[in-house]
Structures are given as C-alpha cells and as structure tokens.
NUMARVEX-983823 format. One record per residue: residue in one letter; x, z, y of N, C-alpha, C, CB in turn. Coordinates in steps of 0.02 Angstrom, whole numbers, padded with zeros to 5 digits, always signed. Each point is the difference from the previous one (the first is absolute). Glycine has a CB too. Example, Ala and Ser with C-alpha at 12.3 -4.5 7.8 and 13.67 -1.06 7.14 Angstrom:
BEGIN
A+00660+00390-00284-00045+00000+00059+00045+00000+00060-00095+00062-00059/S+00077-00098+00112+00042+00003+00059-00039+00037+00055+00059-00108-00032/
# end
This chain:
BEGIN
M+01123+03780+06276-00007-00046+00057-00006-00073-00023+00066+00081+00071/T-00022-00099-00120-00003-00068-00027-00068-00013-00032+00123+00002-00019/F-00149+00048-00016-00066-00008-00032-00054-00014+00051+00036+00077-00092/L-00033-00041+00149-00050-00010+00052+00005-00070+00030+00003+00124+00025/K+00059-00149-00016+00008-00067+00027-00029-00053-00048+00103+00038+00062/V-00088-00029-00126-00026-00047-00050-00076+00003-00002+00105+00012-00068/F-00132+00049+00070-00072+00008-00001-00033-00032+00060+00014+00107-00063/A+00017-00097+00123-00028-00029+00062+00003-00076-00003+00036+00103+00064/F+00020-00130-00089+00006-00073-00005-00052-00029-00048+00123+00010+00025/S-00133+00024-00082-00049-00023-00050-00070+00002+00029+00074+00040-00093/L-00089+00013+00131-00066+00007+00030-00012-00055+00051+00004+00124-00019/L+00048-00138+00060-00006-00052+00050-00009-00068-00033+00071+00067+00078/S-00034-00081-00131-00006-00064-00036-00070-00008-00029+00122+00003-00027/L-00149+00051+00000-00067-00002-00028-00051-00013+00054+00035+00077-00090/L-00025-00047+00149-00047-00009+00055+00001-00073+00023+00017+00119+00035/V+00044-00148-00028+00006-00070+00021-00033-00046-00050+00107+00026+00059/F-00096-00014-00123-00030-00042-00052-00076+00005+00003+00101+00016-00073/T-00127+00045+00083-00073+00010+00003-00030-00037+00058+00014+00112-00053/V+00019-00108+00112-00025-00036+00059+00000-00075-00012+00043+00092+00074/F+00012-00117-00103+00003-00073-00013-00053-00021-00050+00122+00002+00024/A-00133+00038-00076-00049-00017-00051-00070-00002+00030+00072+00052-00087/N-00085-00009+00136-00066+00000+00030-00009-00056+00050-00004+00122-00016/I+00060-00150+00041-00005-00058+00044-00022-00061-00039+00089+00048+00074/L-00065-00053-00136-00019-00058-00041-00075-00001-00012+00112+00003-00056/P-00143-00062+00057-00072-00004-00010-00020+00024-00069-00003-00095+00080/Q-00055+00128-00082-00023+00030-00063-00065-00033-00025+00054+00107+00034/V-00076-00159+00000-00064-00031-00019+00008-00034-00068-00031-00018+00121/Q-00015+00030-00166+00003-00027-00068-00047-00059-00007+00030+00114-00046/S-00016-00167+00082-00045-00058-00002+00013-00041-00062-00003-00002+00125/D-00047-00036-00146+00006-00042-00058+00038-00063+00017-00106+00046-00046/P+00148-00071+00002+00035-00063+00013-00050-00058-00002+00106+00047-00050/P-00089-00103+00085-00045-00058+00000-00015-00022-00072+00044-00036+00112/K-00105+00013-00124-00021-00022-00066-00011-00075+00001-00053+00111-00024/E+00069-00143-00032-00013-00071-00007-00075-00012+00001+00107-00016-00066/E-00127-00036+00100-00071-00016+00004-00018-00053-00051-00001+00030+00121/T-00058-00025-00151-00022-00049-00049-00061-00037+00028+00044+00070-00096/L-00057-00129+00068-00055-00042+00021-00054-00003-00053+00078-00066+00071/D-00139+00069-00051-00056-00013-00045-00018-00074+00009-00044+00122+00005/T+00073-00164-00048-00010-00072+00008-00071-00022-00015+00118-00015-00030/G-00157+00057-00005-00068-00018-00015-00045-00001+00061+00017+00048-00112/S+00000-00009+00163-00043+00004+00059+00037-00019+00064-00065+00089-00057/M+00127-00113+00051+00039-00016+00060-00028-00062+00035+00102+00050-00053/D-00122-00041+00116-00020-00056+00042+00049-00005+00058-00123+00013-00032/M+00112-00060+00077+00050-00010+00053+00002+00060+00047-00018-00123-00008/A-00039+00156+00019+00001+00059+00042+00044+00054-00030-00116-00027+00041/G+00111+00035-00108+00042+00048-00034+00073-00020+00003-00095+00028-00075/M+00108-00094+00070+00068-00025+00004+00031+00015+00068-00030-00091-00082/I-00009+00081+00135+00023+00013+00068+00016+00075+00009-00068-00097+00043/A+00023+00139-00069+00011+00072+00006+00062+00022-00039-00124+00017+00013/F+00133-00048-00072+00059+00014-00041+00063-00020+00038-00067-00016-00105/G+00064-00042+00138+00057-00024+00039+00018+00046+00057-00032-00115-00031/E-00017+00143+00063+00013+00047+00055+00035+00063-00026-00100-00043+00062/R+00078+00068-00120+00031+00059-00029+00073-00014-00019-00112+00038-00044/L+00124-00099+00019+00069-00019-00017+00042-00006+00063-00041-00060-00103/F+00012+00031+00155+00036-00010+00064+00022+00067+00029-00067-00104+00021/R+00024+00154-00027+00015+00066+00028+00038+00044-00050-00102-00009+00071/G+00101-00010-00135+00029+00043-00051+00058-00030-00036-00110+00049-00013/K+00098-00073-00049+00054-00025-00043+00043-00053+00034-00071+00025-00097/G+00041-00068+00136+00038-00054+00032+00047+00023+00054-00094-00073-00026/T+00085+00135+00049+00041+00031+00053+00002-00042+00064+00069+00052-00089/C-00120-00094+00100+00000-00045+00058+00000+00038+00066-00060-00084-00070/T+00022+00139+00073-00007+00036+00063+00062+00039+00019-00121+00007-00022/L+00171-00004-00022+00063+00032+00020+00032-00038+00057+00016+00042-00117/C-00026-00108+00119+00031-00041+00053-00052-00035+00043+00098-00017-00075/H-00152-00005+00044-00053-00034+00039-00044+00052+00033+00002-00100-00079/N+00023+00126+00134-00037+00051+00037+00015-00006+00074+00003+00078-00100/E-00025-00030+00139+00006-00004+00072+00071+00015+00025-00119+00032+00008/L+00165-00015-00053+00068+00019+00021+00044-00060+00015-00012+00102-00068/G-00010-00162+00049+00036-00060+00019+00055-00023-00048-00024+00034+00113/R+00027-00004-00173+00051-00023-00048-00019-00067-00030+00028+00119-00026/A-00093-00132+00021-00027-00064-00025-00067-00010+00034+00059+00010-00113/P-00087-00071+00112-00064-00012+00033-00054+00049-00025+00031-00121+00013/D-00069+00148+00033-00052+00049-00016-00062-00036-00026+00044+00080+00088/M-00044-00095-00153-00051-00042-00029-00071+00027+00008+00086-00037-00081/L-00093+00102+00084-00067+00030+00003-00029-00001+00071+00031+00071-00096/N+00011-00088+00146-00025+00000+00068+00011-00067+00035+00023+00121+00004/L-00006-00173-00042+00009-00067+00028-00064-00041-00009+00123+00006-00024/D-00131-00056+00066-00051-00051-00011+00030-00048-00051-00052+00011+00119/L+00040+00002-00184+00034-00038-00051-00020-00074+00000+00006+00104-00068/T-00067-00119+00089-00020-00071+00002+00046-00039+00046-00119+00032-00022/A+00129-00006+00083+00044-00034+00048+00073+00007-00021-00084+00021+00091/D+00101+00037-00118+00070+00012-00018+00023-00046-00056-00014+00119+00036/F-00025-00124-00089+00019-00043-00056+00003-00073+00023-00052+00080-00081/A+00004-00101+00122-00001-00069+00023+00062-00016+00042-00126+00002-00001/S+00146+00046+00043+00059-00012+00043+00064-00003-00042-00057+00057+00096/R+00060-00018-00149+00060-00001-00042+00005-00067-00037-00007+00125-00014/L-00049-00150-00012+00001-00063-00036+00017-00058+00047-00084+00045-00081/A+00068-00036+00146+00015-00053+00048+00070+00005+00030-00122-00004+00026/D+00157+00059-00042+00067+00010+00027+00047-00053-00030-00021+00125+00014/P+00058-00162+00028+00047-00050-00026+00051+00030-00049-00014-00062+00107/A+00028+00127-00101+00048+00031-00045-00028+00012-00070+00052+00054+00099/Y-00119-00058-00106-00029+00010-00066+00007-00064-00042-00082+00084+00049/A+00110-00076-00108+00010-00058-00044-00026+00013-00070+00101-00031+00067/G-00150+00076-00073-00027+00017-00065-00050-00050-00026+00020+00117+00028/A-00051-00100-00084-00046-00046-00034-00065-00011+00038+00049+00037-00106/A-00065+00008+00154-00062-00008+00037+00010-00038+00066-00040+00107-00051/K+00100-00132+00062+00014-00036+00062-00048-00059+00009+00121+00035-00008/G-00150-00039+00066-00047-00054+00015-00070+00012-00025+00095-00075-00003/K-00107+00130-00032-00066+00015-00027-00034+00052+00044+00039-00027-00118/T-00104+00032+00112-00039+00049+00037-00053+00029-00046+00020-00061+00110/G-00052+00115-00087-00055+00029-00037+00020+00052-00050-00058-00105+00016/A+00008+00128-00054+00008+00056-00046+00053-00013-00054-00119+00029+00021/R+00119-00089-00048+00048-00016-00053+00072+00003+00026-00087-00072-00057/A+00096+00047+00118+00067+00002+00031+00022+00072+00011-00022-00110+00055/F-00025+00153-00035+00015+00071+00009+00022+00031-00066-00083+00006+00095/E+00049-00024-00150+00018+00027-00065+00071-00019-00019-00120-00007-00036/I+00137-00057+00046+00067-00024-00017+00052+00037+00041-00046-00113-00030/Y+00032+00120+00095+00048+00033+00045+00010+00073-00019-00034-00078+00091/I-00020+00114-00104+00006+00071-00016+00038+00009-00066-00107+00024+00061/R+00091-00066-00111+00035+00006-00064+00075-00014+00009-00106-00036-00060/E+00122-00015+00099+00070-00014+00014+00035+00059+00032-00028-00121+00013/S-00006+00152+00035+00031+00055+00036+00013+00060-00045-00057-00039+00104/M+00018+00045-00158+00010+00056-00046+00054-00016-00052-00119+00033+00017/Q+00123-00096-00039+00047-00018-00053+00066-00028+00025-00098-00022-00070/D+00098-00004+00131+00062-00028+00029-00001+00014+00075+00007-00091-00089/P+00002+00155+00109-00011+00020+00070+00043-00037+00050-00029+00111-00044/S+00087-00137+00024+00044-00032+00048-00016-00074+00010+00087+00081-00033/I-00138-00106-00001-00017-00071+00009-00024-00012+00072-00030-00010-00122/Y+00001+00062+00152-00017-00002+00071+00000+00071+00026-00070-00106-00014/V+00110+00119+00065+00004+00066+00030-00032-00001+00068+00106+00025-00064/V-00155+00017+00074-00032+00004+00066+00052+00017+00052-00110+00036-00052/P+00114-00074+00107+00050+00012+00051+00002+00073+00023-00014-00118+00037/G+00075+00145-00038+00010+00069+00021-00001+00051-00056-00051-00033+00104/F+00037+00010-00166-00006+00046-00056+00049-00014-00056-00119+00013+00030/G+00171-00050-00017+00050-00014-00052+00052+00055-00004-00019-00121+00017/K+00061+00116-00068+00056+00047-00006+00046-00008+00060-00008-00002-00126/K+00037+00057+00147+00046-00002+00057+00058-00047-00015-00032+00118+00031/G+00047-00159+00019+00057-00045-00007-00014-00064-00037+00069+00099+00003/T-00132-00111-00024-00015-00061-00038-00039-00051+00042-00002+00068-00104/N-00010-00052+00167-00038-00046+00044-00067-00018-00031+00108-00045+00044/D-00140+00095-00073-00067-00008-00030-00002-00052-00056-00049+00034+00110/T+00103-00038-00148+00000-00045-00058-00005+00038-00066+00069-00081+00067/V-00060+00146-00065-00004+00041-00061-00048+00057+00013+00118-00030-00034/S-00167+00038-00010-00049+00053+00007+00024+00065-00032-00092-00086+00002/P+00079+00143+00029+00018+00064-00031-00050+00021-00054+00054+00033+00106/M-00109-00070-00112-00053+00018-00048+00021-00017-00071-00087-00019+00089/P+00078+00065-00137+00016-00015-00070-00055-00042-00032+00066+00106-00008/R-00050-00141-00045-00051-00035-00039-00046+00052-00031+00078-00097-00025/V-00143+00087+00031-00047+00050-00025-00013-00007-00075-00052+00004+00112/D+00072-00061-00142-00010-00009-00071+00063+00017-00041-00084-00090+00026/A+00133+00119+00008+00062+00021-00032+00010+00075+00010+00051-00115+00018/P-00007+00146-00058+00013+00071+00011+00023+00013+00072+00029+00013-00123/P-00048+00043+00154-00035+00056-00031-00076-00002+00007+00101+00066+00023/I-00129-00115+00014-00072+00000+00012-00038-00028-00060+00021-00013+00124/E-00002-00046-00146-00026-00031-00061-00076-00007-00002+00098+00048-00057/L-00126-00081+00107-00071-00017-00003-00010-00055-00051-00016+00034+00120/T-00038-00030-00158-00017-00052-00048-00033-00058+00035-00012+00086-00090/E+00001-00140+00054-00034-00058+00029-00070+00020+00024+00065-00076-00076/V-00100+00115+00037-00068+00022+00019+00004+00042+00063-00037-00003-00120/E+00087+00048+00123+00006+00044+00059+00018-00040+00062+00035+00093-00075/M+00008-00143+00068+00016-00042+00058-00062-00039+00023+00118-00011-00039/N-00157-00013-00009-00062-00034+00018-00047+00047+00039+00012-00074-00102/A-00014+00137+00081-00044+00048+00034+00023+00012+00071-00024+00055-00110/V+00089-00050+00121+00026+00010+00068-00015-00062+00042+00091+00075-00043/I-00083-00134+00014-00015-00062+00036-00074-00002+00019+00091-00060-00062/A-00135+00079+00016-00071+00001+00015-00015+00048+00057-00026-00027-00120/F+00058+00085+00120-00009+00049+00053+00020-00028+00068+00019+00092-00083/L+00040-00125+00086+00023-00027+00063-00040-00061+00022+00114+00043-00027/Q-00135-00084-00021-00044-00056+00018-00065+00025+00030+00051-00070-00091/D-00078+00122+00060-00062+00029+00025+00009+00027+00071-00035+00028-00117/R+00091+00005+00129+00014+00026+00068+00010-00057+00050+00052+00102-00051/A-00030-00160+00026+00009-00058+00044-00066-00036+00012+00117-00012-00042/G-00169+00034+00009-00066-00030+00011-00013-00064-00038+00004+00051+00109/V+00035-00062-00163-00011-00059-00041-00020+00022-00070+00083-00067+00068/K-00115+00023-00104-00023+00015-00067+00060+00002-00048-00112-00053+00024/P+00121+00107-00061+00057+00003-00047-00002-00057-00050+00002+00124+00014/T+00056-00152-00028+00005-00058-00045+00033+00018-00066+00005-00075+00100/V+00014+00137-00109+00035+00020-00062-00051+00008-00056+00091+00057+00066/P-00070-00068-00129-00046+00010-00056-00010+00074-00016+00035-00111-00046/L-00092+00127+00017-00012+00067-00024+00038+00009-00066-00115+00005+00057/P+00135+00056-00072+00039+00010-00062-00042-00009-00062+00073+00079+00061/S-00042-00105-00113-00034-00006-00064+00013+00062-00042+00010-00126+00004/A-00045+00132-00059+00008+00058-00044+00071+00004-00028-00121-00007-00029/E+00154-00052+00022+00067+00000-00028+00052+00021+00052-00035-00091-00078/E+00019+00084+00142+00049+00013+00052+00004+00073+00020-00019-00114+00040/A-00036+00151-00048+00001+00069+00023-00040+00043-00048+00011-00037+00119/P+00013+00098-00132-00036+00044-00046-00064+00027+00029+00109+00031-00049/A-00157-00016+00006-00062+00030+00023+00014+00071+00021-00068-00073-00076/A+00028+00097+00124+00009+00068+00024-00014+00050-00055-00032-00036+00115/E+00072+00088-00117-00009+00052-00049-00052+00051+00024+00119-00016-00040/P-00151+00052-00005-00048+00051+00021+00034+00051+00045-00065-00017-00105/A+00026+00046+00150+00027+00049+00046+00031+00058-00038-00085-00032+00086/A+00144+00053-00065+00034+00055-00034-00023+00066+00028+00099-00073-00021/T-00092+00124-00018-00017+00066+00023+00055+00024+00047-00064+00026-00106/A+00050+00027+00144+00049+00026+00047+00064+00019-00036-00092+00041+00074/Q+00085-00014-00135+00059+00020-00038+00041-00060-00021-00061+00101-00040/E+00026-00156+00020+00035-00060-00022+00034-00035+00059-00083-00013-00093/E+00052+00017+00154+00027-00034+00057+00066+00031+00022-00115-00029+00035/D+00123+00095-00043+00061+00032+00021+00053-00008-00055-00065+00083+00070/T+00103-00136-00065+00049-00015-00052+00064+00039+00010-00048-00114-00010/G+00051+00154+00061+00060+00040+00013+00051-00039+00040-00022+00061-00105/P+00075-00027+00125+00051-00032+00042+00040-00051-00039+00006+00103+00069/L+00020-00153-00034+00046-00048-00030+00066+00035-00014-00056-00097+00060/T+00087+00079-00116+00061+00035-00021+00061-00046-00003-00072+00078-00064/D+00064-00140+00082+00055-00048+00000+00010-00024+00072-00025-00037-00120/P+00085+00047+00149+00010-00019+00070-00011-00075+00013+00081+00093+00008/V-00067-00135-00058-00013-00072+00010-00075-00013+00005+00106-00028-00064/E-00146+00064+00024-00073-00006+00006-00024+00025+00068-00011+00014-00125/I+00042+00038+00150-00019+00026+00066+00015-00053+00053+00023+00118-00038/I+00035-00150+00034+00018-00052+00047-00050-00058-00003+00121+00032-00012/D-00140-00052-00048-00048-00054-00008-00069+00020+00025+00064-00041-00099/S-00085+00103+00083-00067+00023+00017-00010+00004+00076-00002+00064-00106/Y+00054-00043+00142-00007+00008+00072+00029-00059+00039+00006+00123-00017/G+00015-00175-00017+00020-00062+00033+00065+00005+00039-00118-00028+00006/C+00162+00074-00024+00062+00010+00039+00042-00064+00003+00000+00120-00035/A+00005-00156-00021+00043-00059-00003-00029-00060+00036+00042+00042-00108/A-00104-00036+00133-00028-00055+00039+00032-00004+00069-00108+00013-00062/C+00136+00042+00085+00031+00001+00067+00075+00014-00003-00108+00038+00046/H+00131-00001-00097+00070+00019-00006+00033-00038-00057-00026+00114+00047/D+00089-00134-00037+00038-00031-00054+00015+00054-00051+00051-00089+00077/L-00088+00086-00132+00003+00053-00051-00015-00032-00067-00034+00089+00083/N+00076-00075-00132-00010-00027-00067-00003-00076+00000-00059+00105-00031/G+00098-00136+00075+00005-00073+00001-00054-00035+00038+00055+00010-00106/S-00096+00025+00145-00055-00033+00035+00023-00043+00059-00072+00095-00033/E+00130-00079+00062+00029-00037+00056-00045+00000+00062+00058-00071-00082/A-00106+00118+00086-00042+00006+00059+00041+00029+00057-00104+00015-00072/D+00087-00033+00134+00038+00026+00056-00044+00020+00059+00094-00072-00036/L-00157+00087+00022-00043+00025+00054+00021+00071+00020-00095-00071-00043/G+00123+00107-00004+00027+00067+00014+00073+00002-00018-00112+00051-00021/P+00146+00004+00035+00071+00006-00015+00016-00011-00074+00009+00079+00095/D+00049-00108-00108+00024-00012-00068+00013+00068-00033+00052-00112+00034/L-00083+00124-00092+00008+00064-00034+00052-00002-00055-00118+00024+00027/R+00151-00080-00036+00054-00001-00049+00056+00045+00024-00031-00118-00036/G+00051+00165-00006+00054+00046+00018-00020+00051+00053+00078-00090-00029/V-00143+00101+00038-00021+00046+00052+00026+00071-00012-00103-00070+00017/G+00117+00086-00081+00025+00067-00015+00069+00014+00028-00066-00005-00102/T+00103-00048+00122+00065+00010+00031-00006+00008+00075+00052-00068-00091/R-00110+00051+00119-00008+00002+00073-00042+00060+00023+00009-00123+00001/L-00056+00144-00042-00045+00054+00019+00001+00056-00051-00072-00082+00060/S+00063+00142-00036-00006+00057-00046-00070+00000-00031+00084+00067+00069/R-00093-00026-00119-00065+00005-00032-00053+00022+00050+00055+00028-00109/E-00038+00019+00153-00047+00025+00050-00019-00056+00049+00048+00116-00013/E+00002-00156+00032-00014-00055+00047-00044-00053-00031+00109+00021+00056/I-00099-00035-00120-00043-00049-00035-00071+00026-00003+00099-00040-00068/A-00108+00103+00051-00067+00029-00004-00033-00003+00069+00036+00077-00093/R+00000-00061+00145-00028-00001+00068-00021-00071+00019+00071+00098+00031/A-00032-00148-00052-00015-00069+00016-00064-00024-00033+00121-00021+00012/I-00141+00054-00067-00062-00019-00035-00060+00034+00031+00065-00016-00106/Y-00061+00083+00116-00060+00034+00024-00005+00003+00077+00002+00067-00105/D+00052-00085+00140-00001-00003+00073+00042-00059+00022-00016+00126+00011/P-00006-00188-00026+00043-00059+00007+00023-00016+00070-00058-00042-00097/D+00021+00065+00148+00020-00016+00068+00045+00053+00031-00107-00062+00011/A+00126+00112-00049+00043+00053+00027+00068-00029+00018-00060+00086-00069/T+00086-00129+00026+00064-00034+00013-00008-00073-00019+00068+00107-00021/I-00056-00151+00067-00009-00072-00012+00067-00033-00010-00105+00000+00070/A+00112-00037-00126+00062-00036-00014+00012-00053+00054-00014+00021-00124/E+00077-00033+00140+00017-00049+00051-00026-00069-00019+00102+00068+00030/G-00134-00100+00018-00027-00067-00012-00072-00002-00022+00114-00032-00027/Y-00144+00091+00017-00070+00003-00022-00041+00038+00051+00036-00004-00121/E-00102-00006+00118-00044+00029+00050-00042+00055-00031-00003-00109+00060/P-00018+00158-00020-00045+00053-00026-00069-00028-00013+00065+00086+00063/G-00102-00051-00106-00069-00018-00012-00011-00051-00054-00020+00026+00116/I+00074-00053-00146-00008-00050-00052-00016+00032-00067+00080-00074+00061/M-00043+00125-00080-00012+00033-00064-00061+00045+00004+00123-00004-00026/P-00168+00002-00023-00059+00044+00000+00019+00073+00007-00059-00083-00071/Q+00018+00119+00109+00015+00070+00014-00028+00048-00053+00000-00030+00120/D-00038+00004-00169-00037+00044-00044+00027+00004-00071-00099-00025+00068/F+00159-00001-00080+00027+00004-00068+00007+00073-00023+00061-00108+00019/G-00043+00152+00027+00007+00070-00018-00066+00031-00021+00094+00007+00079/E-00150-00033-00054-00065+00025-00019-00026-00032-00064-00024+00021+00121/R+00042-00085-00130-00024-00036-00059+00038+00018-00063-00034-00092+00075/M+00097+00109-00068+00041+00016-00058-00008+00072-00021+00081-00087+00035/R-00080+00098-00100+00007+00068-00025+00071+00024+00016-00087-00020-00092/V+00095+00085+00096+00066+00028+00015+00050-00019-00054-00054+00096+00060/S+00032-00096-00123+00046-00018-00054+00021-00073+00006-00055+00085-00075/E+00008-00129+00097+00017-00070+00009+00050-00009+00057-00113-00033-00044/L+00101+00069+00098+00046-00003+00057+00070+00023-00021-00096+00020+00078/N+00100+00035-00114+00065+00025-00022+00035-00049-00046-00044+00117+00011/L+00006-00147-00058+00030-00049-00045+00027-00061+00039-00079+00037-00091/L+00039-00060+00138+00021-00058+00040+00062+00016+00041-00119-00038+00006/V+00120+00097+00025+00058+00020+00040+00062+00006-00044-00076+00061+00079/D+00069-00030-00138+00056+00007-00046+00027-00069-00020-00047+00109-00042/Y+00002-00155+00028+00020-00067-00021+00037-00036+00056-00099-00006-00077/L+00072+00009+00138+00032-00034+00056+00068+00032+00016-00113-00030+00046/A+00116+00096-00052+00063+00035+00013+00053-00018-00052-00064+00093+00053/S+00043-00116-00111+00048-00018-00053+00027-00071+00008-00060+00078-00076/L+00033-00116+00123+00022-00069+00010+00064+00000+00041-00119-00043-00006/K+00174+00041-00028+00065+00006+00034+00034-00068+00009+00012+00114-00048/
# end
C-alpha cells in the first residue's frame, strides 16, 4: 500500500512538472546583436535610420515612450511644437534656454538623455518629487550605455521627426567600426547566453528595475526579490508580467514578449539568479 502511495505521489509530481514545463515559452529566438556602422558610406539618411533602430532597440526608449503614458509618446507627438513648448517653459533651465531651431532641439535632446532631471515634462516625474526628478536613466551610463555616435544617431532621428534638419555630425572612421561581412546562418546563431548578468544586460532588465546597482525605479525593486517571491512566481512575472501587478505599479509597462524572445535556458538562468537574491 505504501509503495502505491509513493508511486502515485511521484506520478502526480511528474505530471505537475511536465505541465509547468510546457507552460514556459519554448521559442528559441536569437538574442539582440550589436549593430555596426559602415562609416565609409554613412550619410545622414543612414544616420537617421540607425537612430530609429536604436530608439526602438538598444536604447530601450519605447519601453516608456509609448501610448501607455509612462513617458511622453515621442513617436506620436508633434515634436516641432512639443520641443518648442518645452524650451519656452519657465521651468526649463537647460543650455538651450532662450534658443530656437534645430540646434536648440539637439541641445535639449542630448540633455534629456545625459541629465534627464534637468527638465522633467510636467506629469512625468518620479512620484512624490513634484516633477523635479525624472524616472528616466542616463542613456550613456549602465545598463543602456549608448555611445556618443549612438546618441547622435538618436538625436538625428528625433530632429528628423520634428521636421528640422539634423545638426549632429556624421561618425568618423575612428568613432565607429566598419560593418563586418554578413555572417552565415550558422555563425549568426551564437547560442544561448550563459551568464545571468549578460542576460540582464541583453534584455535591458536593469533599465527599469533596481538591479546590480542600476537604481532604476520604473519597475519594482528586484534587490532581495528571492526573499519575496518563489522561483515559480519570478518566472511567471517574466513571461506573464500582467498576471500579478506589484503595488504602486501599473499593468502594461513591462514588455509582454520576454518569454518569446528568451531561450528557455536563458529564462531558467535568469529566474535562478533572481531567486538567489536574498
């Protein structure tokens, strides 16, 4: 009788594990790849296109600058009027104060990326700061770490969307590497990431969560998350982020596709790492 009970319990445990394993996403997508520039043929049109890719990708700008209202929806605003109104705001005290035109827009955008709290758009500051502190991280510092050339590309993209001629310089051969020859399909598949810190950097986790010293607060603080959530709850929060919303935060902020973009091994490594943060 005891043997039958043990056998039944083992079978039930195996069934539960199998069901849970099948719930986890199985898509084997490639991790984001660093982009290179061909400085020999780079013109301003290429710079603008590069800036758009950075805005939507490495820069993680669309995580907050979207229709959900966490930050101004840069892709759907009249940027010409919007930038002009910000520079004319009495609360603005940056280097472009009193200036107008494309060059002023460049100064303002660069300031907003390197020192986001120098001017906070009304209604978009950190809670309790009366719009004096921006929740946006510096894009030239970890974890985003855009280079000078990459920031110039984003500026060119936003200036172009504002309908003004970009004023940023094109990159020189010394500033950016030449594009490498196209890799074969076998070379492109570098396999899953095997370091949880690399996974965090690759998927931009620390841009929104206070993790590894980033001090970001767009999402819940993940320091010591292993003492608050079980491994299963952490996994669920990644592949189904709106299932349970932490107090003080809103649904729809965290991307819904991390479970599809991550390999299963990467997801498991990330979950194990977060669960170990006691």
